mmCIF file of the N, C-alpha and C atoms, coordinates in Angstrom:
data_MODEL
# 
_entry.id   MODEL 
# 
loop_
_atom_site.group_PDB 
_atom_site.id 
_atom_site.type_symbol 
_atom_site.label_atom_id 
_atom_site.label_alt_id 
_atom_site.label_comp_id 
_atom_site.label_asym_id 
_atom_site.label_entity_id 
_atom_site.label_seq_id 
_atom_site.pdbx_PDB_ins_code 
_atom_site.Cartn_x 
_atom_site.Cartn_y 
_atom_site.Cartn_z 
_atom_site.occupancy 
_atom_site.B_iso_or_equiv 
_atom_site.pdbx_formal_charge 
_atom_site.auth_seq_id 
_atom_site.auth_comp_id 
_atom_site.auth_asym_id 
_atom_site.auth_atom_id 
_atom_site.pdbx_PDB_model_num 
ATOM 1   N N  . UNK A 1 1  ? 33.123 -15.135 -6.503  1.00 0.00 ? 1  UNK A N  1 
ATOM 2   C CA . UNK A 1 1  ? 31.730 -14.786 -6.387  1.00 0.00 ? 1  UNK A CA 1 
ATOM 3   C C  . UNK A 1 1  ? 31.034 -15.066 -7.731  1.00 0.00 ? 1  UNK A C  1 
ATOM 4   N N  . UNK A 1 2  ? 29.815 -15.582 -7.651  1.00 0.00 ? 2  UNK A N  1 
ATOM 5   C CA . UNK A 1 2  ? 29.036 -15.877 -8.854  1.00 0.00 ? 2  UNK A CA 1 
ATOM 6   C C  . UNK A 1 2  ? 28.505 -14.586 -9.484  1.00 0.00 ? 2  UNK A C  1 
ATOM 7   N N  . UNK A 1 3  ? 28.325 -14.618 -10.789 1.00 0.00 ? 3  UNK A N  1 
ATOM 8   C CA . UNK A 1 3  ? 27.668 -13.488 -11.449 1.00 0.00 ? 3  UNK A CA 1 
ATOM 9   C C  . UNK A 1 3  ? 26.174 -13.557 -11.137 1.00 0.00 ? 3  UNK A C  1 
ATOM 10  N N  . UNK A 1 4  ? 25.468 -12.463 -11.361 1.00 0.00 ? 4  UNK A N  1 
ATOM 11  C CA . UNK A 1 4  ? 24.023 -12.444 -11.132 1.00 0.00 ? 4  UNK A CA 1 
ATOM 12  C C  . UNK A 1 4  ? 23.317 -13.493 -11.984 1.00 0.00 ? 4  UNK A C  1 
ATOM 13  N N  . UNK A 1 5  ? 23.755 -13.641 -13.220 1.00 0.00 ? 5  UNK A N  1 
ATOM 14  C CA . UNK A 1 5  ? 23.132 -14.606 -14.124 1.00 0.00 ? 5  UNK A CA 1 
ATOM 15  C C  . UNK A 1 5  ? 23.327 -16.024 -13.615 1.00 0.00 ? 5  UNK A C  1 
ATOM 16  N N  . UNK A 1 6  ? 24.535 -16.358 -13.212 1.00 0.00 ? 6  UNK A N  1 
ATOM 17  C CA . UNK A 1 6  ? 24.814 -17.703 -12.694 1.00 0.00 ? 6  UNK A CA 1 
ATOM 18  C C  . UNK A 1 6  ? 23.988 -17.951 -11.439 1.00 0.00 ? 6  UNK A C  1 
ATOM 19  N N  . UNK A 1 7  ? 23.912 -16.974 -10.547 1.00 0.00 ? 7  UNK A N  1 
ATOM 20  C CA . UNK A 1 7  ? 23.138 -17.116 -9.325  1.00 0.00 ? 7  UNK A CA 1 
ATOM 21  C C  . UNK A 1 7  ? 21.660 -17.367 -9.633  1.00 0.00 ? 7  UNK A C  1 
ATOM 22  N N  . UNK A 1 8  ? 21.103 -16.614 -10.571 1.00 0.00 ? 8  UNK A N  1 
ATOM 23  C CA . UNK A 1 8  ? 19.695 -16.800 -10.936 1.00 0.00 ? 8  UNK A CA 1 
ATOM 24  C C  . UNK A 1 8  ? 19.445 -18.193 -11.508 1.00 0.00 ? 8  UNK A C  1 
ATOM 25  N N  . UNK A 1 9  ? 20.326 -18.649 -12.377 1.00 0.00 ? 9  UNK A N  1 
ATOM 26  C CA . UNK A 1 9  ? 20.169 -19.972 -12.978 1.00 0.00 ? 9  UNK A CA 1 
ATOM 27  C C  . UNK A 1 9  ? 20.258 -21.060 -11.908 1.00 0.00 ? 9  UNK A C  1 
ATOM 28  N N  . UNK A 1 10 ? 21.242 -20.972 -11.031 1.00 0.00 ? 10 UNK A N  1 
ATOM 29  C CA . UNK A 1 10 ? 21.405 -21.973 -9.980  1.00 0.00 ? 10 UNK A CA 1 
ATOM 30  C C  . UNK A 1 10 ? 20.219 -21.967 -9.018  1.00 0.00 ? 10 UNK A C  1 
ATOM 31  N N  . UNK A 1 11 ? 19.754 -20.782 -8.661  1.00 0.00 ? 11 UNK A N  1 
ATOM 32  C CA . UNK A 1 11 ? 18.612 -20.680 -7.747  1.00 0.00 ? 11 UNK A CA 1 
ATOM 33  C C  . UNK A 1 11 ? 17.359 -21.266 -8.377  1.00 0.00 ? 11 UNK A C  1 
ATOM 34  N N  . UNK A 1 12 ? 17.113 -20.960 -9.635  1.00 0.00 ? 12 UNK A N  1 
ATOM 35  C CA . UNK A 1 12 ? 15.924 -21.506 -10.291 1.00 0.00 ? 12 UNK A CA 1 
ATOM 36  C C  . UNK A 1 12 ? 16.029 -23.021 -10.413 1.00 0.00 ? 12 UNK A C  1 
ATOM 37  N N  . UNK A 1 13 ? 17.218 -23.532 -10.683 1.00 0.00 ? 13 UNK A N  1 
ATOM 38  C CA . UNK A 1 13 ? 17.415 -24.987 -10.738 1.00 0.00 ? 13 UNK A CA 1 
ATOM 39  C C  . UNK A 1 13 ? 17.070 -25.630 -9.400  1.00 0.00 ? 13 UNK A C  1 
ATOM 40  N N  . UNK A 1 14 ? 17.526 -25.016 -8.308  1.00 0.00 ? 14 UNK A N  1 
ATOM 41  C CA . UNK A 1 14 ? 17.222 -25.547 -6.978  1.00 0.00 ? 14 UNK A CA 1 
ATOM 42  C C  . UNK A 1 14 ? 15.725 -25.497 -6.683  1.00 0.00 ? 14 UNK A C  1 
ATOM 43  N N  . UNK A 1 15 ? 15.105 -24.369 -6.985  1.00 0.00 ? 15 UNK A N  1 
ATOM 44  C CA . UNK A 1 15 ? 13.664 -24.253 -6.773  1.00 0.00 ? 15 UNK A CA 1 
ATOM 45  C C  . UNK A 1 15 ? 12.910 -25.296 -7.589  1.00 0.00 ? 15 UNK A C  1 
ATOM 46  N N  . UNK A 1 16 ? 13.303 -25.471 -8.825  1.00 0.00 ? 16 UNK A N  1 
ATOM 47  C CA . UNK A 1 16 ? 12.635 -26.426 -9.701  1.00 0.00 ? 16 UNK A CA 1 
ATOM 48  C C  . UNK A 1 16 ? 12.795 -27.852 -9.183  1.00 0.00 ? 16 UNK A C  1 
ATOM 49  N N  . UNK A 1 17 ? 13.975 -28.189 -8.711  1.00 0.00 ? 17 UNK A N  1 
ATOM 50  C CA . UNK A 1 17 ? 14.197 -29.541 -8.175  1.00 0.00 ? 17 UNK A CA 1 
ATOM 51  C C  . UNK A 1 17 ? 13.353 -29.787 -6.934  1.00 0.00 ? 17 UNK A C  1 
ATOM 52  N N  . UNK A 1 18 ? 13.208 -28.781 -6.074  1.00 0.00 ? 18 UNK A N  1 
ATOM 53  C CA . UNK A 1 18 ? 12.457 -28.946 -4.826  1.00 0.00 ? 18 UNK A CA 1 
ATOM 54  C C  . UNK A 1 18 ? 10.949 -28.819 -5.015  1.00 0.00 ? 18 UNK A C  1 
ATOM 55  N N  . UNK A 1 19 ? 10.539 -27.887 -5.862  1.00 0.00 ? 19 UNK A N  1 
ATOM 56  C CA . UNK A 1 19 ? 9.119  -27.560 -5.970  1.00 0.00 ? 19 UNK A CA 1 
ATOM 57  C C  . UNK A 1 19 ? 8.456  -28.044 -7.256  1.00 0.00 ? 19 UNK A C  1 
ATOM 58  N N  . UNK A 1 20 ? 9.250  -28.333 -8.255  1.00 0.00 ? 20 UNK A N  1 
ATOM 59  C CA . UNK A 1 20 ? 8.688  -28.596 -9.579  1.00 0.00 ? 20 UNK A CA 1 
ATOM 60  C C  . UNK A 1 20 ? 8.597  -27.285 -10.336 1.00 0.00 ? 20 UNK A C  1 
ATOM 61  N N  . UNK A 1 21 ? 8.499  -27.390 -11.641 1.00 0.00 ? 21 UNK A N  1 
ATOM 62  C CA . UNK A 1 21 ? 8.548  -26.188 -12.474 1.00 0.00 ? 21 UNK A CA 1 
ATOM 63  C C  . UNK A 1 21 ? 7.387  -25.230 -12.209 1.00 0.00 ? 21 UNK A C  1 
ATOM 64  N N  . UNK A 1 22 ? 6.183  -25.748 -12.090 1.00 0.00 ? 22 UNK A N  1 
ATOM 65  C CA . UNK A 1 22 ? 5.009  -24.887 -11.912 1.00 0.00 ? 22 UNK A CA 1 
ATOM 66  C C  . UNK A 1 22 ? 5.065  -24.152 -10.578 1.00 0.00 ? 22 UNK A C  1 
ATOM 67  N N  . UNK A 1 23 ? 5.336  -24.872 -9.497  1.00 0.00 ? 23 UNK A N  1 
ATOM 68  C CA . UNK A 1 23 ? 5.383  -24.213 -8.190  1.00 0.00 ? 23 UNK A CA 1 
ATOM 69  C C  . UNK A 1 23 ? 6.586  -23.291 -8.046  1.00 0.00 ? 23 UNK A C  1 
ATOM 70  N N  . UNK A 1 24 ? 7.681  -23.588 -8.720  1.00 0.00 ? 24 UNK A N  1 
ATOM 71  C CA . UNK A 1 24 ? 8.826  -22.668 -8.705  1.00 0.00 ? 24 UNK A CA 1 
ATOM 72  C C  . UNK A 1 24 ? 8.427  -21.344 -9.359  1.00 0.00 ? 24 UNK A C  1 
ATOM 73  N N  . UNK A 1 25 ? 7.738  -21.423 -10.468 1.00 0.00 ? 25 UNK A N  1 
ATOM 74  C CA . UNK A 1 25 ? 7.256  -20.202 -11.139 1.00 0.00 ? 25 UNK A CA 1 
ATOM 75  C C  . UNK A 1 25 ? 6.260  -19.461 -10.257 1.00 0.00 ? 25 UNK A C  1 
ATOM 76  N N  . UNK A 1 26 ? 5.359  -20.202 -9.605  1.00 0.00 ? 26 UNK A N  1 
ATOM 77  C CA . UNK A 1 26 ? 4.395  -19.573 -8.689  1.00 0.00 ? 26 UNK A CA 1 
ATOM 78  C C  . UNK A 1 26 ? 5.115  -18.854 -7.565  1.00 0.00 ? 26 UNK A C  1 
ATOM 79  N N  . UNK A 1 27 ? 6.125  -19.500 -6.990  1.00 0.00 ? 27 UNK A N  1 
ATOM 80  C CA . UNK A 1 27 ? 6.884  -18.899 -5.896  1.00 0.00 ? 27 UNK A CA 1 
ATOM 81  C C  . UNK A 1 27 ? 7.509  -17.578 -6.330  1.00 0.00 ? 27 UNK A C  1 
ATOM 82  N N  . UNK A 1 28 ? 8.127  -17.572 -7.493  1.00 0.00 ? 28 UNK A N  1 
ATOM 83  C CA . UNK A 1 28 ? 8.760  -16.341 -7.993  1.00 0.00 ? 28 UNK A CA 1 
ATOM 84  C C  . UNK A 1 28 ? 7.714  -15.251 -8.199  1.00 0.00 ? 28 UNK A C  1 
ATOM 85  N N  . UNK A 1 29 ? 6.564  -15.612 -8.747  1.00 0.00 ? 29 UNK A N  1 
ATOM 86  C CA . UNK A 1 29 ? 5.493  -14.630 -8.954  1.00 0.00 ? 29 UNK A CA 1 
ATOM 87  C C  . UNK A 1 29 ? 4.999  -14.072 -7.622  1.00 0.00 ? 29 UNK A C  1 
ATOM 88  N N  . UNK A 1 30 ? 4.847  -14.930 -6.628  1.00 0.00 ? 30 UNK A N  1 
ATOM 89  C CA . UNK A 1 30 ? 4.400  -14.490 -5.306  1.00 0.00 ? 30 UNK A CA 1 
ATOM 90  C C  . UNK A 1 30 ? 5.401  -13.495 -4.716  1.00 0.00 ? 30 UNK A C  1 
ATOM 91  N N  . UNK A 1 31 ? 6.670  -13.828 -4.783  1.00 0.00 ? 31 UNK A N  1 
ATOM 92  C CA . UNK A 1 31 ? 7.707  -12.959 -4.234  1.00 0.00 ? 31 UNK A CA 1 
ATOM 93  C C  . UNK A 1 31 ? 7.706  -11.603 -4.944  1.00 0.00 ? 31 UNK A C  1 
ATOM 94  N N  . UNK A 1 32 ? 7.609  -11.620 -6.261  1.00 0.00 ? 32 UNK A N  1 
ATOM 95  C CA . UNK A 1 32 ? 7.618  -10.367 -7.020  1.00 0.00 ? 32 UNK A CA 1 
ATOM 96  C C  . UNK A 1 32 ? 6.397  -9.514  -6.709  1.00 0.00 ? 32 UNK A C  1 
ATOM 97  N N  . UNK A 1 33 ? 5.236  -10.136 -6.586  1.00 0.00 ? 33 UNK A N  1 
ATOM 98  C CA . UNK A 1 33 ? 3.996  -9.387  -6.389  1.00 0.00 ? 33 UNK A CA 1 
ATOM 99  C C  . UNK A 1 33 ? 3.814  -8.879  -4.974  1.00 0.00 ? 33 UNK A C  1 
ATOM 100 N N  . UNK A 1 34 ? 4.435  -9.515  -4.007  1.00 0.00 ? 34 UNK A N  1 
ATOM 101 C CA . UNK A 1 34 ? 4.250  -9.129  -2.608  1.00 0.00 ? 34 UNK A CA 1 
ATOM 102 C C  . UNK A 1 34 ? 5.279  -8.118  -2.112  1.00 0.00 ? 34 UNK A C  1 
ATOM 103 N N  . UNK A 1 35 ? 6.193  -7.689  -2.954  1.00 0.00 ? 35 UNK A N  1 
ATOM 104 C CA . UNK A 1 35 ? 7.295  -6.849  -2.484  1.00 0.00 ? 35 UNK A CA 1 
ATOM 105 C C  . UNK A 1 35 ? 7.929  -7.488  -1.253  1.00 0.00 ? 35 UNK A C  1 
ATOM 106 N N  . UNK A 1 36 ? 8.227  -8.741  -1.377  1.00 0.00 ? 36 UNK A N  1 
ATOM 107 C CA . UNK A 1 36 ? 8.732  -9.586  -0.305  1.00 0.00 ? 36 UNK A CA 1 
ATOM 108 C C  . UNK A 1 36 ? 10.051 -9.057  0.241   1.00 0.00 ? 36 UNK A C  1 
ATOM 109 N N  . UNK A 1 37 ? 10.136 -8.927  1.566   1.00 0.00 ? 37 UNK A N  1 
ATOM 110 C CA . UNK A 1 37 ? 11.351 -8.479  2.233   1.00 0.00 ? 37 UNK A CA 1 
ATOM 111 C C  . UNK A 1 37 ? 12.008 -9.696  2.881   1.00 0.00 ? 37 UNK A C  1 
ATOM 112 N N  . UNK A 1 38 ? 12.939 -10.298 2.174   1.00 0.00 ? 38 UNK A N  1 
ATOM 113 C CA . UNK A 1 38 ? 13.589 -11.527 2.632   1.00 0.00 ? 38 UNK A CA 1 
ATOM 114 C C  . UNK A 1 38 ? 14.277 -11.335 3.978   1.00 0.00 ? 38 UNK A C  1 
ATOM 115 N N  . UNK A 1 39 ? 14.953 -10.231 4.167   1.00 0.00 ? 39 UNK A N  1 
ATOM 116 C CA . UNK A 1 39 ? 15.675 -9.983  5.414   1.00 0.00 ? 39 UNK A CA 1 
ATOM 117 C C  . UNK A 1 39 ? 14.711 -9.934  6.595   1.00 0.00 ? 39 UNK A C  1 
ATOM 118 N N  . UNK A 1 40 ? 13.606 -9.256  6.426   1.00 0.00 ? 40 UNK A N  1 
ATOM 119 C CA . UNK A 1 40 ? 12.601 -9.172  7.488   1.00 0.00 ? 40 UNK A CA 1 
ATOM 120 C C  . UNK A 1 40 ? 12.003 -10.554 7.763   1.00 0.00 ? 40 UNK A C  1 
ATOM 121 N N  . UNK A 1 41 ? 11.700 -11.285 6.707   1.00 0.00 ? 41 UNK A N  1 
ATOM 122 C CA . UNK A 1 41 ? 11.141 -12.629 6.847   1.00 0.00 ? 41 UNK A CA 1 
ATOM 123 C C  . UNK A 1 41 ? 12.100 -13.538 7.605   1.00 0.00 ? 41 UNK A C  1 
ATOM 124 N N  . UNK A 1 42 ? 13.378 -13.516 7.227   1.00 0.00 ? 42 UNK A N  1 
ATOM 125 C CA . UNK A 1 42 ? 14.371 -14.367 7.884   1.00 0.00 ? 42 UNK A CA 1 
ATOM 126 C C  . UNK A 1 42 ? 14.541 -14.018 9.358   1.00 0.00 ? 42 UNK A C  1 
ATOM 127 N N  . UNK A 1 43 ? 14.387 -12.750 9.713   1.00 0.00 ? 43 UNK A N  1 
ATOM 128 C CA . UNK A 1 43 ? 14.571 -12.365 11.110  1.00 0.00 ? 43 UNK A CA 1 
ATOM 129 C C  . UNK A 1 43 ? 13.440 -12.890 11.990  1.00 0.00 ? 43 UNK A C  1 
ATOM 130 N N  . UNK A 1 44 ? 12.316 -13.236 11.387  1.00 0.00 ? 44 UNK A N  1 
ATOM 131 C CA . UNK A 1 44 ? 11.159 -13.714 12.156  1.00 0.00 ? 44 UNK A CA 1 
ATOM 132 C C  . UNK A 1 44 ? 10.878 -15.202 11.979  1.00 0.00 ? 44 UNK A C  1 
ATOM 133 N N  . UNK A 1 45 ? 11.613 -15.887 11.149  1.00 0.00 ? 45 UNK A N  1 
ATOM 134 C CA . UNK A 1 45 ? 11.273 -17.266 10.799  1.00 0.00 ? 45 UNK A CA 1 
ATOM 135 C C  . UNK A 1 45 ? 11.293 -18.211 12.006  1.00 0.00 ? 45 UNK A C  1 
ATOM 136 N N  . UNK A 1 46 ? 12.171 -17.971 12.958  1.00 0.00 ? 46 UNK A N  1 
ATOM 137 C CA . UNK A 1 46 ? 12.279 -18.856 14.116  1.00 0.00 ? 46 UNK A CA 1 
ATOM 138 C C  . UNK A 1 46 ? 11.705 -18.231 15.392  1.00 0.00 ? 46 UNK A C  1 
ATOM 139 N N  . UNK A 1 47 ? 10.988 -17.138 15.251  1.00 0.00 ? 47 UNK A N  1 
ATOM 140 C CA . UNK A 1 47 ? 10.419 -16.457 16.418  1.00 0.00 ? 47 UNK A CA 1 
ATOM 141 C C  . UNK A 1 47 ? 9.515  -17.411 17.194  1.00 0.00 ? 47 UNK A C  1 
ATOM 142 N N  . UNK A 1 48 ? 9.714  -17.453 18.493  1.00 0.00 ? 48 UNK A N  1 
ATOM 143 C CA . UNK A 1 48 ? 8.871  -18.270 19.346  1.00 0.00 ? 48 UNK A CA 1 
ATOM 144 C C  . UNK A 1 48 ? 9.225  -19.745 19.384  1.00 0.00 ? 48 UNK A C  1 
ATOM 145 N N  . UNK A 1 49 ? 10.261 -20.149 18.655  1.00 0.00 ? 49 UNK A N  1 
ATOM 146 C CA . UNK A 1 49 ? 10.656 -21.556 18.632  1.00 0.00 ? 49 UNK A CA 1 
ATOM 147 C C  . UNK A 1 49 ? 11.861 -21.766 19.541  1.00 0.00 ? 49 UNK A C  1 
ATOM 148 N N  . UNK A 1 50 ? 11.836 -22.885 20.253  1.00 0.00 ? 50 UNK A N  1 
ATOM 149 C CA . UNK A 1 50 ? 12.999 -23.225 21.076  1.00 0.00 ? 50 UNK A CA 1 
ATOM 150 C C  . UNK A 1 50 ? 14.089 -23.788 20.174  1.00 0.00 ? 50 UNK A C  1 
ATOM 151 N N  . UNK A 1 51 ? 15.302 -23.816 20.682  1.00 0.00 ? 51 UNK A N  1 
ATOM 152 C CA . UNK A 1 51 ? 16.417 -24.388 19.919  1.00 0.00 ? 51 UNK A CA 1 
ATOM 153 C C  . UNK A 1 51 ? 16.153 -25.860 19.643  1.00 0.00 ? 51 UNK A C  1 
ATOM 154 N N  . UNK A 1 52 ? 15.486 -26.543 20.568  1.00 0.00 ? 52 UNK A N  1 
ATOM 155 C CA . UNK A 1 52 ? 15.155 -27.953 20.373  1.00 0.00 ? 52 UNK A CA 1 
ATOM 156 C C  . UNK A 1 52 ? 14.179 -28.132 19.207  1.00 0.00 ? 52 UNK A C  1 
ATOM 157 N N  . UNK A 1 53 ? 13.187 -27.264 19.114  1.00 0.00 ? 53 UNK A N  1 
ATOM 158 C CA . UNK A 1 53 ? 12.210 -27.342 18.022  1.00 0.00 ? 53 UNK A CA 1 
ATOM 159 C C  . UNK A 1 53 ? 12.875 -27.036 16.679  1.00 0.00 ? 53 UNK A C  1 
ATOM 160 N N  . UNK A 1 54 ? 13.736 -26.040 16.654  1.00 0.00 ? 54 UNK A N  1 
ATOM 161 C CA . UNK A 1 54 ? 14.466 -25.723 15.418  1.00 0.00 ? 54 UNK A CA 1 
ATOM 162 C C  . UNK A 1 54 ? 15.307 -26.921 15.000  1.00 0.00 ? 54 UNK A C  1 
ATOM 163 N N  . UNK A 1 55 ? 15.991 -27.539 15.947  1.00 0.00 ? 55 UNK A N  1 
ATOM 164 C CA . UNK A 1 55 ? 16.811 -28.712 15.654  1.00 0.00 ? 55 UNK A CA 1 
ATOM 165 C C  . UNK A 1 55 ? 15.951 -29.865 15.142  1.00 0.00 ? 55 UNK A C  1 
ATOM 166 N N  . UNK A 1 56 ? 14.815 -30.108 15.786  1.00 0.00 ? 56 UNK A N  1 
ATOM 167 C CA . UNK A 1 56 ? 13.922 -31.193 15.364  1.00 0.00 ? 56 UNK A CA 1 
ATOM 168 C C  . UNK A 1 56 ? 13.452 -30.980 13.929  1.00 0.00 ? 56 UNK A C  1 
ATOM 169 N N  . UNK A 1 57 ? 13.038 -29.758 13.619  1.00 0.00 ? 57 UNK A N  1 
ATOM 170 C CA . UNK A 1 57 ? 12.566 -29.467 12.266  1.00 0.00 ? 57 UNK A CA 1 
ATOM 171 C C  . UNK A 1 57 ? 13.695 -29.574 11.245  1.00 0.00 ? 57 UNK A C  1 
ATOM 172 N N  . UNK A 1 58 ? 14.882 -29.121 11.604  1.00 0.00 ? 58 UNK A N  1 
ATOM 173 C CA . UNK A 1 58 ? 16.020 -29.209 10.687  1.00 0.00 ? 58 UNK A CA 1 
ATOM 174 C C  . UNK A 1 58 ? 16.384 -30.667 10.427  1.00 0.00 ? 58 UNK A C  1 
ATOM 175 N N  . UNK A 1 59 ? 16.356 -31.486 11.479  1.00 0.00 ? 59 UNK A N  1 
ATOM 176 C CA . UNK A 1 59 ? 16.658 -32.906 11.333  1.00 0.00 ? 59 UNK A CA 1 
ATOM 177 C C  . UNK A 1 59 ? 15.629 -33.587 10.446  1.00 0.00 ? 59 UNK A C  1 
ATOM 178 N N  . UNK A 1 60 ? 14.358 -33.276 10.658  1.00 0.00 ? 60 UNK A N  1 
ATOM 179 C CA . UNK A 1 60 ? 13.295 -33.850 9.832   1.00 0.00 ? 60 UNK A CA 1 
ATOM 180 C C  . UNK A 1 60 ? 13.434 -33.406 8.378   1.00 0.00 ? 60 UNK A C  1 
ATOM 181 N N  . UNK A 1 61 ? 13.749 -32.135 8.166   1.00 0.00 ? 61 UNK A N  1 
ATOM 182 C CA . UNK A 1 61 ? 13.939 -31.629 6.814   1.00 0.00 ? 61 UNK A CA 1 
ATOM 183 C C  . UNK A 1 61 ? 15.080 -32.367 6.112   1.00 0.00 ? 61 UNK A C  1 
ATOM 184 N N  . UNK A 1 62 ? 16.179 -32.556 6.831   1.00 0.00 ? 62 UNK A N  1 
ATOM 185 C CA . UNK A 1 62 ? 17.313 -33.258 6.253   1.00 0.00 ? 62 UNK A CA 1 
ATOM 186 C C  . UNK A 1 62 ? 16.946 -34.691 5.872   1.00 0.00 ? 62 UNK A C  1 
ATOM 187 N N  . UNK A 1 63 ? 16.213 -35.373 6.735   1.00 0.00 ? 63 UNK A N  1 
ATOM 188 C CA . UNK A 1 63 ? 15.769 -36.750 6.435   1.00 0.00 ? 63 UNK A CA 1 
ATOM 189 C C  . UNK A 1 63 ? 14.905 -36.781 5.180   1.00 0.00 ? 63 UNK A C  1 
ATOM 190 N N  . UNK A 1 64 ? 14.033 -35.781 5.035   1.00 0.00 ? 64 UNK A N  1 
ATOM 191 C CA . UNK A 1 64 ? 13.113 -35.750 3.900   1.00 0.00 ? 64 UNK A CA 1 
ATOM 192 C C  . UNK A 1 64 ? 13.796 -35.372 2.588   1.00 0.00 ? 64 UNK A C  1 
ATOM 193 N N  . UNK A 1 65 ? 14.913 -34.664 2.656   1.00 0.00 ? 65 UNK A N  1 
ATOM 194 C CA . UNK A 1 65 ? 15.544 -34.187 1.430   1.00 0.00 ? 65 UNK A CA 1 
ATOM 195 C C  . UNK A 1 65 ? 16.750 -35.000 1.008   1.00 0.00 ? 65 UNK A C  1 
ATOM 196 N N  . UNK A 1 66 ? 17.187 -35.932 1.831   1.00 0.00 ? 66 UNK A N  1 
ATOM 197 C CA . UNK A 1 66 ? 18.380 -36.734 1.479   1.00 0.00 ? 66 UNK A CA 1 
ATOM 198 C C  . UNK A 1 66 ? 18.016 -38.189 1.266   1.00 0.00 ? 66 UNK A C  1 
ATOM 199 N N  . UNK A 1 67 ? 16.914 -38.418 0.586   1.00 0.00 ? 67 UNK A N  1 
ATOM 200 C CA . UNK A 1 67 ? 16.463 -39.792 0.315   1.00 0.00 ? 67 UNK A CA 1 
ATOM 201 C C  . UNK A 1 67 ? 17.209 -40.409 -0.822  1.00 0.00 ? 67 UNK A C  1 
# 
């Protein structure tokens, strides 16, 4: 298992690679200021979507991120 420090560094690296440094910082600020409940958010992320739509979006995401 990773230490908290290693996890934070790896997560910020991933955010920075995907969003850029400025938007990664904005994202962290938004999460901190909103008292964001990740578990609640994840339980609703696919609400109302068919399995086909989830698959289509996942496939499109993969195409866009593996260039």
